C-alpha positions, 0 to 999 in steps of 0.5 A: 404156626405164624400164619395162625398167630397172625389170625390171632391177632387181628381178631384181638385188636379189631375187638379191642377196638370194637369194645372201645367204640361200644364203650365210650359211644354208650358213656353217658355224661351230663352235658355243661353249659356255659351260661353268663347272668342277664344284665342292665345296662346300655346298648347302643345301635351303630353303622360302620363304615370307611371313610376319607378325611378331607378338609372341608373347604378345598380351593384350588388355585391356578391362573389365568395366564400363559407361561413360564413359572418365574418364582414360588412363593408358598411351598407344602405346609405353608400358611397363607394370608388371604391376597397373600403372593404365593407366585409369579410367571415371568411378567415379561411379555404381558408387559410389552403387550401393556405397553402396546397397548399404551401405544395404541391408544395413543395413537387413538386419541391422536386420531381423534383430536385430528378428527375434531379439527377436521370437523371444524373446518368442515362446519366452516367450510358449510358455514362459508358456502350457506352465506355465499350460496345467498348471494348467487357466488357459488352454487348449490352444488358447490354447498352440497358438497360442503354439506358433505364433508361436514356429515362425513367429519362427523361421521369420522368423528365417531369412528375415531372414539370408537379406536379411541374405545377399543385402545381403552378396552386393550389396555385393560385387558393388557394390563388385567393380563399383567396383575395376572402373572402374580397369584395369589391366595384367596382364603386364608389356610394352607398349602396342602399341595404344590403342583408346579416347579419355578421355570416350569411352563403352564398353559392356559389356553383351554383351562386354567391349570392348579398351581396350587391346593389350600385348605382353607380351615383344618381345624374343622375337618370332615370325613366322607364315609361310604355308608351302604343302602340298607343302613342309611335309614337310621342316619340323619343329620346331627346324629354322634359319631366317631371314627379311628385311624391307623395313625393313632390306634386304640385313640377314638375321635368325636364328630357329628354327622352335618350331611346324609348327602341325596346322591347315589354311588353306584359301583359294581351295582352296590350302591352307598351313600357319602355321609359327611363327619365334621369334627373338630381337630385343633391341632390339626393332628389326622391329615387329610387323605388318612382312612377312617373307621367312622362308628355313627350312634343310630340308637341307643337304649340305656338302662335294659335289660341285655344279654350276648348274642349268642344267647339268641342263638342257642338251642339244646341238643336233640338229645336233651330235648328229646330226654325233657319231651320237647321234640318241636320248639313252638312260641306262644303263637304257634310259630316254628323255632328261630333259626339258629344264623344268628339275630336277624336284620328286621328287630321287628321280629319278635320270635325268640327264645332264651334258655334259662336255667334255674338253681337246681341246673335244669332248663327253661325256655323264655320267649322273649322281645328283642330289641335293638342290638350293639354287634356284641350284645342285644337288648331283651325284654320278656316276663320271665326274666330279672337281672342276675338270671342265668341264660345260656350261650353254649355248651362246654366242649370236652377235652376228647373232643378237642384231642379227637383230632391227635387220636388216630382213625376211629377213636374219635377222629372221624365222623362221630355220632348224633350227639357226641359233642354234647356230652361231657367229661 
């Protein structure tokens, strides 16, 4: 008896489940659509990119001589003027070289005076020899010796004159090196980086070491953005742009495209271009190196009809279309139904339609021409669409479906037949 009772109980439970599924599956309820009115307003097409805030002009202040940093006269965030001293290198080695060059120049000038005196003596001897040979007091050989000595003195004078010029050049180089031990700012600006410390030795043997980075004018800065090759076509100089930074959430800063650089940037086969957005920074709130999320206005249409992008993606359920005899959606030129994957990248694709709901609750398919999109709304134009018309953007999900995951297997939580999602309460 106990075994029979168990079998009867299992059969009763199976019949109950089958009855629930049968009656629940065959129940027909009306489809409830989510609609929004067609609006008239402004649609702005944007290109978004990420960039870094930089000064328009950054000057690297370096040293042309090697040595030890003796003193620093500027630090981070210091405001400096052109020709202001920002650092000094130990000048004593260069002062010694300058003194040595001064002594070498004095020695060369003394040698020059001696060469001039010697030349005068050789010329007098040559004149005396010429006068004596006329009186037959000396031989021609003695005259030739005097002439050679005079010409040698002339050559020696030229050598000493060149030595004087060489010594002067060495003195100028020594004085220039001594002058370079004083590091001065070449521009008015703000020190944004200091790369040396007092006592540190720098070497300028192979390259000029950088001591400071100075931003010339921090009241006008720029954002260097990387725009993909797919979006670069609509960006030209003068376009308006806005950007945000994490330091000031919710606040948008305004700028303008100053330059679209033609040099491609290829990183892992992804090609981007540097678009420079210039903006005013009067209070220096935005710092160099901040990450900016930039939006550049590509196109702007005012006073146009617009609908959410979901209205173009919506397609009625197959069951509804079968009831209305609309098993195949065709537009006027016989093209196939549009894809339901979202707004295409090509705005010239005109094979689009929206579903309008009239006062009686019936759906009407209206072909539309699509314009620009701002990722939320899209511009449309159609003869059968007016401002205020209700267009369908989706189907309301019934409460039983929303809680299907809470039911045991077989009560709506598993596989459902086609069209179950579209039925109402």
